Residue, then its C-alpha position, 0 to 999 in steps of 0.5 A: m676577703r672584703l668588708t663593706r665601708r658601711r659595716f666596717l671602717g678601715s683596711a685589711a685584716a690579717t688571717i691568723l695570729p700566732f697560735r697562743a691560747a685564747a683567754s683561758a676562761e672555761a664553762n662548766e664541766g671542762f668546756r672550753l669557752l669560745t666567744a664570737q664577738n666584735t673586735e678591732m685590729a690595727l693592720l695598716r700603717p698609721p694614720a690608717p684607722k683600725t679595722g672592725v672584724i668579728g672573731f672567735g675569742g676576740t681574735v682573727p682568726g680564733p685560737l688554735l684548738r688542739y687535742k689528741k686523737d680520741d680526746e673528747i672535744k667540749i666547746h661552749l660557744a657564746n654569741e656576742l654578735d648581732e647575728p646568728i652563728t654556729f661552730c662548724c668543724e670543717d672536714m671532720r667526720i663527726a656525729n651529725a648532731m654536732a656538725g654545726i650546720g645552721e637550719l640543718t643539724q641545729a637551730p643557729v645560736g642567736p645573739g646573746q645565746s650560747y650552745n654546748y658542743r661535745f663530740k669525739a673526732p674519729d680521725a687525727g688531722f689538721y682541720w679548721y672551724r667556722s660558723s655555718v649559717a646559710p646564706n651568711s656563711a661566706s660573709q662571716l668567713e670573710r669578716g674573720l669568724f674562723g680558726p684552726l683545729i688540730i687532732d694529733e696522731v697517737s705517734p706523730p712523725e718526728n720533726d723539729d717544729d710544727l708550723v701552721f700557715i693560713l693564707a687569706d687575701w684582702q681587696f681594697d677600693a681606690a679609697a683603701h676601703m675593703t669590700m664584701p661579696e654582697n655589694a661588690t658587683g661593679a665595685d671599684l677594685s683598683g685599690p691594693y690587693i694584699v695577701t696575708v699569712n699568720e696575721e701579717p702581710a706576706p712575706i713573713v719571716k721565720e727563723v729556724s735551725s739549719g737542716a731542720r725538719l718542719r711539719i707545715r700545715l698549710l690552709s688557704l682561705i683565699q676565696s677568690q682564686l686557685m693558688f699555686i704554692t711553690f717551695r724553694g730551697l727546701e724539700p717538701t713531702i706531702i703526708a696528708i690532704d684535707g686532714q686525711p693521711c696519704e702515701a707520702f709524695m713530693p709534689l710535681r715541680r715542688t708546687i701544689p694547687i690549693g683551693p678555698g678551704a683546702s689544706f695540706d700537711l707537708m714535711c719539709d727539710l731545710p738547707a743544712q748550710s746556715g744562711k742559705p735561703a728557703l721560702i714558700a711562694w705563690r706562683t702568680g703567673e707573673r714574671n716573679d713569684r710572690p714570696l709568702v714565707l721566708f725561712t732564715t737558717t741559723g745555728a749548728v746543723r742538726p743530725k740528719l734525719p731518716p727519709v720522710t715516711s707516710l703516716p699510717a693509713n686511716p683504718l676507718l676509711a674504706a680501702s675500696i668503694k664498689l662503684q658498680a653498686a653506687r648511687k649516682v647523682d649529678l648536680a649542675v651549676e650554671a649562671a642565670a640565663d642571659k637572653s642576649a647570650p648565644k644558647n649553649k654557651p657558658v656565661s661569663l661571671g667576671p668581677a665586672k659582670h656577675g650574674p647569680l649562680l643556680l644549682d640544678g636551676k635553683p638559687a639554693q642560697t639556703f637549704a631546701s626542705a627536702p634532701l637532694f637524695s636519701i640513702k641507707r648507711g653503708t651505700p656507696v655514692t658517686l656525685g658529679l658536679i657539672n660546671k656550666t659556667a665560665v669560672l672555676v667552681q668548687l664542690a665540698v661534701h660534709g661528714h665524709a671523705l671523698r675519692l676524686l674519680h678519674d675522667l677516663d676510667d673507673g679509677w680514683e686518685p690515691y688520696w682523700r679529699n673533702r673538696i674538689v675544684v671543677p674547671e670551667s665547662r667541665t664535669k668532675r665526679v667523686a665517690f664516697l661511702a655514705d657511712n655517717p648518719g644524718k643530714w649533710p650539706i653539699e656546698c658549691q662555690s665559685i672561685e672568683p673575686n666575688p664568689e657565690w655559695l650554693v647549698s644542697w643536702f643529702e640524708v644518710t639513714 
């Protein structure tokens, strides 16, 4: 995440504060007040100046919003910034009118204006919220306009503690000023690179009981790379991905890949012996992994819990998708043509050489006037992303849950996703049932030091 010296002086901002409630002001009729405003954070040691950021509720990230399944969510969004914003719940399959997509589902909330959001979340799960106003969505996210949101299950699984960890990264130039994507091309990135967890530079330390079972909700807001997160000294079991439950399984080599905006729910059993180390680390490919969270175990060992079991499957999602009857759509993302490059060769888009991305031959930084496709409710869709670049690209679809299709047959992975990473010069396809009426975004972004975001949309009638 990067901040321009012109817009904000100072240094790194961390990702999330302990999940205390925001100032508990509420609007009329039980609406929770959520104000987007400028604020400052002291994040580097003195004499470094404070960092100017923007945040919901005056904090970065915003307050934890937590509800029970079938609760009505009522948010009164107030904008004290000098730019338009929205309130967009990532990965939630909510009514389109409340999706918070600027210039597609609503007019953005301008400076000094406010807006009421009122909806029910059909699915329990771990989600997050941000502002979505293309082409400024990435910039607002980079400057701190985001927060966590949890919809608790009717009968949550037994655990000793429920922890949220949100990862972010901050890149500095040689003068210890952060940079932003819009002016980072060719920028001096020789300064420190910091990864933060829960408003602190990694690693953070958590004291827990010996033998405790933790529910860990892990979210990456690192836009610059695909992270490989590994667990040592504790037994991780994945129970949900991108907010949707899955059949419980242990990740291969206790390591999970996590792209920008992706989330995992894990149940983790800690060592029974007091003082035995346990940690979550980032597998960087260097000689040593980089610790993110260090657990210290103390006290008497709690009684042993039964084996971790799967969360109930979401009955609102289709058990199967009829691929033979699906509407098939492909999108291509490529770099703007380089006349000096050989034909049919992917164009390199590293931090030193960054050209604009195109989606189906168009800049696609704002929503087109017509949808990519329009489809009747209940129709299955297969959507392919053809990555013609030399960098990782991510595909995200709003309002629906996706199945990642196998490359070599007509099967799919046994879990739901809201976003997928497409390797360089490869194609990936997803399938979903278009069962949520309205206008829904399709987002593509490169995963690199200076990421680009592209948008399209489809309509379900």
